[in-house]
C-alpha positions in Angstrom: 0.0 0.1 0.0 2.9 2.3 0.7 4.2 2.0 -2.8 0.8 2.6 -4.4 0.4 5.8 -2.1 3.9 7.1 -3.4 3.2 6.3 -6.9 -0.2 8.0 -6.7 1.3 11.0 -5.1 4.0 11.3 -7.8 1.4 11.1 -10.5 -0.7 13.8 -9.0 2.2 16.1 -8.7 3.4 15.4 -12.2 -0.3 16.2 -13.5 -0.4 19.4 -11.5 2.8 20.6 -13.0 1.9 19.5 -16.6 -1.4 21.3 -16.4 0.0 24.4 -14.6 2.8 24.7 -17.1 0.4 25.3 -20.0 -1.4 28.2 -18.2 -0.1 31.8 -18.3 -0.1 33.0 -14.7 1.9 34.3 -11.7 1.5 35.6 -8.2 3.7 38.6 -7.9 4.8 39.5 -11.4 8.4 40.3 -11.9 9.1 43.8 -12.7 12.1 45.5 -14.0 13.2 46.3 -10.5 12.7 42.8 -9.4 13.0 40.3 -12.2 13.5 37.2 -10.0 10.6 34.9 -10.2 11.7 33.0 -7.0 10.0 33.6 -3.6 10.5 32.0 -0.2 7.9 32.2 2.6 7.6 30.8 6.2 4.2 30.4 7.6 2.4 29.3 10.8 -0.7 26.9 10.4 -3.5 26.0 12.6 -6.6 23.7 12.1 -9.4 21.7 13.1 -8.9 17.8 12.4 -11.6 15.9 10.3 -11.9 12.3 9.4 -10.6 9.4 11.5 -8.5 11.8 13.7 -11.6 14.2 14.5 -12.6 12.4 17.6 -9.2 12.0 19.2 -7.6 15.2 18.3 -9.0 18.8 19.2 -6.5 20.8 17.0 -3.6 20.9 14.7 -0.6 23.4 14.7 2.3 23.7 12.4 5.0 25.6 10.6 5.9 25.6 6.9 8.3 26.8 4.4 7.3 27.4 0.9 9.5 27.9 -2.1 7.4 29.5 -5.0 8.5 30.0 -8.7 6.3 32.5 -10.6 6.0 30.7 -13.9 3.8 33.5 -15.5 1.8 36.5 -14.3 -1.1 34.2 -13.0 0.5 30.9 -12.1 3.2 29.9 -9.6 4.6 26.4 -8.9 5.2 25.7 -5.2 7.3 23.3 -3.1 6.1 23.1 0.5 7.4 21.4 3.6 7.4 21.9 7.4 6.1 20.2 10.5 2.3 19.6 11.3 1.4 18.5 15.0 -2.1 16.9 15.8 -2.5 17.2 19.6 -4.0 13.9 20.8 -6.6 14.1 23.6 -5.6 12.2 26.8 -8.7 10.0 26.5 -7.5 8.5 23.4 -3.9 7.7 24.4 -2.9 4.2 25.7 -0.1 3.8 28.2 3.1 5.1 26.8 1.5 6.6 23.5 2.8 10.0 22.6 0.7 13.1 23.2 0.8 14.1 19.5 0.9 12.9 16.1 3.6 14.7 14.1 3.8 14.7 10.2 6.5 16.2 8.1 4.8 17.0 4.6 6.7 17.3 1.2 4.2 18.8 -1.5 4.4 20.2 -4.9 1.6 22.4 -5.9 0.2 25.1 -8.3 -1.4 28.5 -7.6 -3.6 30.1 -9.9 -4.2 34.0 -9.4 -7.8 34.4 -11.0 -7.8 38.1 -10.1 -4.9 40.0 -8.7 -4.0 39.1 -5.2 -6.6 36.2 -5.0 -5.8 32.7 -5.8 -6.9 29.0 -5.7 -4.2 26.4 -5.3 -3.8 22.7 -5.1 -0.9 20.6 -3.6 -0.1 16.9 -3.7 2.8 15.0 -2.0 3.7 12.7 0.9 3.3 13.1 4.6 5.8 11.2 6.9 4.6 10.5 10.3 7.3 10.9 12.8 5.8 8.8 15.7 3.2 6.1 16.2 3.5 3.6 13.2 5.6 6.0 11.1 3.7 5.6 8.1 3.8 7.6 4.8 0.6 9.2 3.8 -0.8 10.7 0.4 -1.5 14.3 0.9 -4.0 16.3 -1.2 -4.7 19.8 -0.3 -6.8 22.5 -2.1 -6.6 26.2 -0.8 -8.1 29.7 -1.5 -6.3 32.7 -0.4 -4.9 36.4 -0.6 -1.3 37.2 -1.2 0.6 40.4 -1.9 4.3 41.0 -2.1 5.1 39.9 1.4 2.0 38.4 2.9 -0.2 35.3 2.2 -3.2 34.3 4.0 -5.0 30.9 2.8 -7.6 28.8 4.1 -7.2 25.1 2.9 -8.2 21.6 3.5 -5.5 18.9 3.9 -6.3 15.3 3.8 -3.9 12.5 4.6 -4.8 9.0 3.4 -3.1 5.6 3.4 -2.7 2.4 5.6 -6.4 2.1 6.0 -7.2 5.6 7.4 -8.1 9.0 6.2 -7.8 12.1 8.3 -7.0 15.8 7.7 -7.9 19.3 8.8 -9.5 22.5 7.7 -7.1 25.1 8.4 -5.6 28.7 8.0 -2.1 29.4 7.0 -0.4 33.0 7.8 2.9 33.4 5.9 5.5 36.0 5.4 7.5 35.9 2.2 10.1 37.6 0.2 12.0 37.5 -3.2 15.2 35.6 -3.5 
């Protein structure tokens, strides 16, 4: 199952890049004073768990780093990683179990700015659990948000699936970014 999840994640990422490369778009258009299309942003994320994890976890908190390449004036390609922590309620922990479920995501994505500053995005990748069974999950994450030269605020749904379970969160990401 782990191999199937990894192949599925790779296929979805390849499809997203293929579709995104044919469009004409970018988030913060390169200007004559800043021709560099590369950006780096650091964000904090919080959310409410959904799916199989909803009863046992009250909230999720994490941090992320996102490398963004502005392919056109309306489309940007992204690479995102970081750390996400689901806090497990004491009623659901067994003796010796950790108090949280940690996940390190590795996601590729596409942002489409359909009007200046407002975007829809999609990311796909793998999530590596850092405790419990240390499984690898398929991640799919659509989002909508607002971004300017430095700030990026987005609402997203992130789903982790594999090894017989499916969970995720509805969350908010607040990030600060800059050109490279």
